[in-house]
Structures are given as C-alpha cells and as structure tokens.
DRENNUBA-182043 format. One record per residue (C-alpha): residue in three letters; chain; x, y, z. Coordinates in steps of 0.1 Angstrom, whole numbers, always signed. Example, Ala and Ser with C-alpha at 12.3 -4.5 7.8 and 13.67 -1.06 7.14 Angstrom:
rest_kette_u_v_w
ALA_A_+123_-45_+78 .
SER_A_+137_-11_+71 .
***
This chain:
rest_kette_u_v_w
GLN_A_-147_-76_-36 .
VAL_A_-117_-69_-13 .
ARG_A_-115_-59_+21 .
LEU_A_-83_-41_+32 .
MET_A_-75_-37_+69 .
GLU_A_-45_-15_+81 .
SER_A_-31_-17_+114 .
GLY_A_+4_-4_+130 .
GLY_A_-6_+34_+134 .
GLY_A_+6_+53_+160 .
SER_A_+25_+82_+177 .
VAL_A_+62_+85_+176 .
GLN_A_+89_+112_+181 .
ALA_A_+105_+128_+155 .
GLY_A_+132_+106_+137 .
GLY_A_+115_+73_+151 .
SER_A_+101_+46_+131 .
LEU_A_+62_+30_+127 .
ARG_A_+56_+0_+106 .
LEU_A_+20_+0_+89 .
ALA_A_+5_-33_+76 .
CYS_A_-24_-38_+53 .
THR_A_-41_-70_+51 .
ALA_A_-62_-82_+24 .
SER_A_-93_-103_+24 .
GLY_A_-123_-116_+6 .
ASP_A_-120_-119_-34 .
THR_A_-79_-112_-32 .
SER_A_-57_-123_-57 .
ASN_A_-17_-122_-60 .
SER_A_-19_-104_-95 .
ALA_A_-37_-73_-78 .
CYS_A_-16_-40_-71 .
MET_A_-17_-30_-36 .
ALA_A_-8_+7_-29 .
TRP_A_-1_+30_+0 .
PHE_A_-15_+67_+2 .
ARG_A_-16_+91_+25 .
GLN_A_-35_+126_+34 .
THR_A_-14_+150_+57 .
GLN_A_-29_+181_+66 .
GLY_A_-42_+207_+41 .
MET_A_-30_+182_+14 .
GLU_A_-49_+162_-12 .
ARG_A_-46_+122_-7 .
GLU_A_-13_+115_-23 .
GLY_A_+5_+81_-33 .
VAL_A_+32_+68_-13 .
GLY_A_+43_+35_-29 .
THR_A_+31_+5_-46 .
GLY_A_+34_-34_-44 .
GLU_A_+30_-60_-76 .
GLY_A_+17_-93_-73 .
ASP_A_+50_-104_-82 .
GLY_A_+67_-86_-51 .
THR_A_+80_-55_-70 .
THR_A_+76_-24_-52 .
THR_A_+80_+12_-58 .
VAL_A_+82_+43_-34 .
VAL_A_+77_+79_-42 .
ASN_A_+106_+101_-47 .
SER_A_+99_+124_-18 .
VAL_A_+102_+94_+5 .
LYS_A_+126_+73_-9 .
GLY_A_+152_+65_+15 .
ARG_A_+130_+70_+44 .
PHE_A_+100_+49_+35 .
THR_A_+101_+9_+25 .
ILE_A_+75_-10_+9 .
SER_A_+73_-47_+13 .
ARG_A_+46_-76_+2 .
ASP_A_+42_-107_+19 .
LYS_A_+22_-124_-11 .
ALA_A_+16_-156_+14 .
ASN_A_-6_-137_+38 .
ASN_A_-20_-110_+13 .
THR_A_-2_-81_+34 .
LEU_A_+15_-52_+24 .
TYR_A_+36_-32_+47 .
LEU_A_+51_+3_+50 .
GLN_A_+84_+10_+70 .
MET_A_+87_+46_+77 .
ASP_A_+123_+54_+94 .
SER_A_+132_+88_+101 .
LEU_A_+98_+99_+105 .
GLU_A_+93_+139_+106 .
PRO_A_+63_+161_+117 .
GLU_A_+54_+164_+82 .
ASP_A_+45_+129_+79 .
THR_A_+16_+132_+102 .
GLY_A_-15_+124_+85 .
MET_A_-39_+93_+76 .
TYR_A_-22_+64_+62 .
PHE_A_-45_+41_+38 .
CYS_A_-40_+11_+19 .
ALA_A_-57_+9_-18 .
ALA_A_-58_-22_-43 .
ARG_A_-68_-28_-76 .
PHE_A_-70_-57_-100 .
ALA_A_-45_-42_-124 .
PRO_A_-10_-37_-126 .
CYS_A_+2_-8_-108 .
PRO_A_+0_+27_-122 .
TRP_A_+29_+49_-119 .
GLY_A_+37_+87_-123 .
GLU_A_+9_+109_-130 .
ALA_A_-16_+77_-128 .
PHE_A_-6_+73_-95 .
ILE_A_-39_+86_-80 .
ARG_A_-67_+80_-59 .
SER_A_-91_+75_-84 .
ALA_A_-72_+44_-103 .
PHE_A_-80_+23_-71 .
ALA_A_-114_+6_-63 .
PHE_A_-108_-6_-31 .
TRP_A_-96_+10_+1 .
GLY_A_-90_+6_+37 .
GLN_A_-101_+27_+66 .
GLY_A_-69_+43_+73 .
ALA_A_-43_+44_+100 .
GLN_A_-33_+75_+120 .
VAL_A_+3_+84_+121 .
THR_A_+13_+112_+144 .
VAL_A_+51_+122_+146 .
TYR_A_+59_+147_+174 .
THR_A_+89_+168_+180 .
***
C-alpha cells in the first residue's frame, strides 16, 4: 500500500506560480511511477505529467513550457512547478502512483494508476 499526500495548493493571480508537492509513504519504492493529474471544471481527470524512479520526467503538451515536474528520490517526493498560471488551470490536482513504468500517450489515464492522493485545490483568479 502506498499513501500519497499532496501539498502546496492555493490561490494565485493569473500569471503567477505555484509548486505542488506529493510525498509518498508506506510501501514505497523508487521504481514506482508517480504522476500528476488534474480535474478542471466540467472536464474528466487528465494526466499532467509523470516522474519515473530513475528521475525521468515528462509533461503533456498542453502544459509544456509552463509546468515542470521533478522528483526527489531520496524523499519520495514528486513536485509540480506551475508557472504562468491561467484561470483555465483552476481545479483539483491529484498525485498518483503505480508499481510499473509510467504510461504515456493514450495509456496515460486515470485507470492506469492504483494509488491516489486526496488532491490539492489550485485556484487562479484574474
């Protein structure tokens, strides 16, 4: 069992930045894939990016250039740095994990992950 705890959510003016952190505990493994998803208003939960146990990270094209993912293996923590935030980025951001390599493309979906955090609210106002 893996427990995930997100932190760092909040409210920010458009154009600002926030950094989310997800710390894993329990039966953790540095070989586990960790990922960020988000659920914005009226939308399905969508993948934002991933972090492999070896430190390799990816982000989806829709946020590339604004969002960056990094992983601190020593502390079992995955970060999501969000810059140039837009009101459309408002929503709940979730951390997820699985004991398998990170999926990508059409396979990067909610059902591919077994473990989830409670989520962190991000609100971007104008």
